[in-house]
C-alpha positions in Angstrom: -32.2 6.9 -3.8 -29.8 4.9 -6.2 -29.7 7.4 -9.0 -28.7 9.9 -6.3 -26.2 7.7 -4.6 -24.7 7.0 -8.3 -24.4 10.4 -9.5 -22.4 11.8 -5.6 -20.1 8.3 -6.2 -19.6 8.8 -9.7 -18.8 12.7 -9.2 -17.0 12.1 -5.4 -14.4 9.9 -7.9 -14.2 12.4 -10.8 -15.7 10.1 -13.4 -17.9 11.2 -16.1 -20.6 9.6 -17.2 -19.2 7.9 -20.5 -15.9 6.6 -18.2 -17.9 5.1 -15.9 -20.4 3.0 -18.6 -16.7 1.8 -20.3 -15.7 0.6 -16.8 -19.4 -1.1 -16.2 -19.4 -2.2 -20.2 -22.5 -0.4 -20.7 -23.7 3.0 -22.8 -23.4 6.7 -21.3 -27.0 7.1 -21.8 -27.8 3.6 -19.2 -25.3 5.2 -16.7 -27.4 9.0 -17.5 -30.9 6.6 -17.4 -29.7 5.8 -13.4 -28.9 9.3 -12.8 -32.3 10.1 -13.9 -34.3 7.2 -12.1 -35.5 6.7 -15.3 -33.9 3.6 -15.7 -32.7 1.1 -12.6 -29.9 -1.7 -13.3 -30.4 -5.6 -12.8 -28.9 -7.6 -9.8 -25.4 -8.0 -11.6 -25.1 -4.8 -12.5 -25.7 -3.8 -9.2 -22.9 -6.4 -7.4 -20.9 -4.4 -10.5 -21.2 -1.3 -9.1 -21.3 -1.7 -5.6 -17.8 -3.6 -6.6 -16.2 -0.7 -9.0 -17.1 2.0 -5.6 -16.0 -0.6 -3.0 -19.8 -0.3 -1.8 -22.4 -2.6 -0.4 -25.9 -3.4 -2.1 -27.6 -2.4 0.7 -25.4 1.5 0.1 -26.7 2.3 -3.7 -30.1 1.4 -2.6 -30.7 3.2 0.2 -31.3 0.4 2.7 -27.6 1.4 4.4 -26.7 4.5 5.3 -22.8 3.3 5.6 -20.8 3.0 2.5 -18.6 0.5 3.3 -19.5 -3.5 2.2 -19.7 -5.9 5.5 -16.8 -7.4 5.8 -15.6 -10.7 6.8 -13.7 -9.9 10.3 -12.1 -14.3 10.6 -8.6 -13.9 10.5 -6.8 -17.5 10.6 -3.7 -18.7 12.8 -1.0 -20.9 11.9 -0.5 -23.5 14.2 1.8 -25.9 14.7 1.6 -28.6 11.6 1.3 -24.9 9.4 4.1 -24.2 10.8 6.3 -26.9 10.4 5.9 -27.4 6.7 6.4 -23.2 6.3 9.9 -24.0 8.1 10.4 -27.4 5.4 9.9 -25.6 2.0 12.0 -22.5 3.8 14.9 -25.3 4.2 13.9 -26.8 0.4 13.9 -22.7 -1.2 17.5 -22.3 0.5 19.5 -25.3 -0.4 18.1 -25.1 -3.7 18.9 -21.7 -4.4 22.4 -22.3 -3.0 25.4 -23.7 -5.7 28.8 -25.7 -4.8 29.8 -22.1 -4.3 27.4 -21.3 -1.8 23.8 -18.3 -2.2 24.9 -15.7 -4.3 23.8 -12.4 -4.9 24.9 -10.1 -6.9 28.1 -12.5 -8.1 29.3 -12.5 -4.7 28.7 -15.1 -1.5 26.5 -13.8 1.0 27.3 -12.9 4.4 25.2 -15.0 7.3 23.8 -11.5 7.7 22.5 -11.2 4.5 21.6 -15.0 4.1 19.5 -14.5 7.3 17.6 -11.2 5.7 16.8 -13.2 2.8 15.8 -16.5 4.6 13.3 -13.8 6.7 11.6 -12.8 3.6 11.1 -15.4 1.5 10.0 -17.4 5.1 7.3 -13.7 5.3 6.5 -14.8 2.0 5.8 -18.2 2.7 3.4 -17.3 6.2 1.6 -14.7 3.8 0.6 -17.2 0.9 -0.3 -19.6 3.6 -2.9 -17.3 5.9 -4.3 -16.1 3.0 -4.7 -19.7 1.4 -6.6 -20.5 4.5 -8.8 -17.5 4.8 -9.3 -18.1 0.9 -10.6 -21.8 1.1 -11.8 -22.7 4.6 -15.5 -22.5 4.6 -17.6 -20.3 6.5 -18.5 -23.2 8.7 -15.3 -23.8 10.3 -14.5 -20.0 10.8 -14.3 -19.5 14.0 -14.1 -15.9 15.6 -11.8 -16.6 18.9 -9.8 -18.7 15.7 -8.7 -21.5 18.0 
C-alpha cells in the first residue's frame, strides 16, 4: 500500500523520483525501490515523507483512507491578563516610535486616523503572537476544548 500511495503523491505533486530524492535527502534508486515495494523506509523517513506531503503516516501505510494529518483543534483565547499585557506592550511601542516631532511616516507627522490604524495593526500583531505562543507552549494536559 505504501508503495502505491507514495508514487501517487509524487506524481500528483509533479515530482520526479530524483526531485523527491533530493527533497528527502536520499538517492533516486531508494525512491524507486520504495515505489516498487522492494524497500520500506524507517520511521524517521516515514515522518519526513508524511510531513513533506502533509499527510499522516497512517495514510502512507494504508491504515487510514484520510490523507489529512490529525490536527490539534484546541485554540487558545486571550484572557484579561493577556489583554492588559498587550495594551502595555502597545503603549510602550507607540511611545518608543514617537519622537519630539511626533510619529512620522515618510517624513510627515501622522494624523490621528493613521495613528489609530497603525496602533490597531500593531495590536493585531501582538495578539497573534500571544495566541501563537500560547498554542505552542501550553502543555496538552492544560488544554481545554471549551477554551475556559
